N, C-alpha and C positions, 0 to 999 in steps of 0.2 A: 443876344447881340451877334451870335455866330451865323453867317449865311447858311442857307439850307444845303448848299453843296460843299460845306466845310464840316469838319468834325473836331472834337477835342479828345486827345489821348492823354491820360494821366500816367505819369511815370515817376519813379523815385530812384535815387542813388545816393548812398552815403548820408542818409538822413534828410536829403533835400528832395522836395516834391515839386513837380512841374506839371503844368497843363499846356500841352503843345497843340496849337491849332494847325490843321493841315487840310488839304483838299480831299474830300470824301472819296473820290474815285481815282485818285492819283496813286498808283502803286508805288512809285518812287518815294513819295512822302512817307508812306508806311515803312518802306524798306530803310529809309534813313533813320527813322526813329528806332526800329528794331536793331539795326546795326550798332547804334550807340548804346541803347539801354537794355536790350535783351542779350546781345552778344558782346557788348563792351569792346568793340573792335579797336578802340584807341587805348585800352588798358594794357599798354606795352611800353617798354620791354619788361621782361620778368627776370627772376633770379638776381644775380649780383648787379646786372645792369639796372634793373628796376630799383634796387636799394640805392644805387649811386644816384639815379635821377631824383629820387625822393630826397636824398641828402642835399643835392644841388638846390632843389626847390626850397628846402628849409633854410639853407644858408642865405639865399636871396632875401627871404622874408625877414630873417634875423638881422640883415644888414640895413633894414629900413626902407629898401626899395620894393617896388612891385614886380613880381615875375611877369614878364611879357609873353603872352601867347598870341601868335598870329595865325588865324584860321582862314586859309585861302580856299574859296568856294565853300562858304558857310551854309549854303542851301537855305532851308527854312529855320535853321537854328538848333537842330537836335545836337549837333556836335558842340556848339557853343554852350548849351545848357549842361552837357555832360562835363566839359572842361571846367565850367564854373563850379560844379559839385566836386570834381576830383581835385581841383586846385583853387580853393575858395578865396585865397588872397591874391590871385592873379588878376591882371588887367588884360582883356582880350580885344584884339582888333579882328573884326569879322568882315571879310571881303567877299562880296557876292555880286556878279554882274547882271543877273537876270531880274528884271523888274518885278515879275510875279513872285519869284522866290524871295526877293528882298522885302516885299510888303509883308510877307509872313514872318520873315526873319525879324523885322522891326517889332511886330506884335509879340513874338515869342520871347524876345530878349529885353522887353521893357523892364526897367528897374534894375538891371544888372550892370556891372562895371564893364561895359562893352562899348567900343568905338566902332560904329557901323560905317562901312565904305561901300557904296554902290558903284562898283568898278571891276574891271578885270585886273590881273596882276602880271607883271612882266619885268624884264631887265631894264627897260627904258619907258619913259612916258610916251603916250600916243593914243591912238584910237584903233579899234578893231571891229570886225563884224561878229555879232553874236548869233549863233545858229543853234538849233535844237533838233539834230537829225533823227532822234528816236522819240521826240515829242513827249519827253518825260522830265520831271523836275530835276533829275540828277545828270542829264545828258547835255546840258548847255556847254557850248564850246566857243572859244574866241579864236579868230584867225584873221590875218591881214586881208585875205581875199575871200571871195564867195558871197553868198547872199546872207541877209540878216540885218538887224538894226545896228546902228553904230553905237558903240559903248566906249567909255574912257578906259584906257589902260594906265594903271597906277604903277609907277616904277617902284621896285623894292627899296631902292635908295631913298626916294622921297618919303615912302611910308616910314622907314626907320628914322629919318631925320625929324619926323613929327613926334617921336617918342624919345625925349632926351634921356641920356644915361644917368643923369643926376637923379631921376625919379624912377626909371624903369631899367630892368636888367633882362636882356633877351634870354628866354628859357625854352620855349617850345614853338616850333613852326610846323603847321599841318598843311600839306599840299595834296589836294585832290582836284586837279584843274583840267582834266580831260585832254591831256596832251600838251597843254601850254607850259608844262614843266620844261619843255625844250628851250623856251625863252627864259623862264625865271632863273634857271640854274646857270645862265651865262652872266648873271648879276655878279657883283663883287663878291668873291669867295670869302673875303674877310668879314663882310656883313653876314653872310649865311653861316659862317663858322662860329659866330657868336652864340648861336642857339645850341644848347647842350643836347637837345633832342629834336630831330626832324622826322616827322611821320609823313610818309608819302605813298601814294598809289601810282606805280608806273602804268603807262597806257600803251605800251608796244602792242599788246593784244588787241587794242581797239583800232590802232592806226599802223598796221604792219607796213614795213618799208620806209616809214618816216623817222625812225630812230629817235622817238620822243624822249626816251629815258637816258640817252647817251650822256647828256650834259650833267644829269643828276649823278650818275655813277662816276663820271670823270671828276666832278667836284668831291664826291665822297672819298674816292681813292687818293686824290691829291692832298686832301686835308688830313689823311691818316686816321679817319674815323672808323668806328666799329659798327657792325651790322647785325640786325636781327629781323625776324619776319613774324607776322601773324596774319594768316590767311592772305588777303590781297594787299596788305600794307607792309611796308618795310620801315625799319627804324635805322636812322643814321645817327650814331651816338658819339659825341666828343668826349671820350673817356680818358 
């Protein structure tokens, strides 16, 4: 039942096995799977910070609530699968604006405790243009102007309002949104600061002169959070 231009990659982590469907000739799909399962790019922070994050996770589970993970730009689902194996009691919200990525995301996450949202993410509700300047699965970008299809922008406040704290406790926020972090991190700092761990990839290297990471670091410093790095990703930790 797999189209001839697609392929299945079988991976495992912490005793969980997954079959990930991807586009056979799309290098970004392969890279997304490798980054998560071969290089474990989101297995951070380490050391005392890592022990602390594990303790926070266990305390949420023991409280009877579900640890809430929000995955912004979930792509084809490799990161969602990795998070589901690393934190098996968590509930994951997977946000992805690109229709072709979202179709694979839906297939790859079938049967998991995942809430799928086909939208972009930002500080306020609205619409934006979705472009793909490098024609790869990992390079989709939302912007107010320019060419591309119209997509919904889901505000972080509305997303969080849909997950009542009587049932969910914010735990981990992953942000890899190709420069749109400039908007997201102008959202309510009190909402963002509820997440003990924020994993983000800054994109100043991709969009020089646009200062896309300024709001991320401004929030991080104002909230008095601690900092760690792993390759292209940073961790903002409410320690």
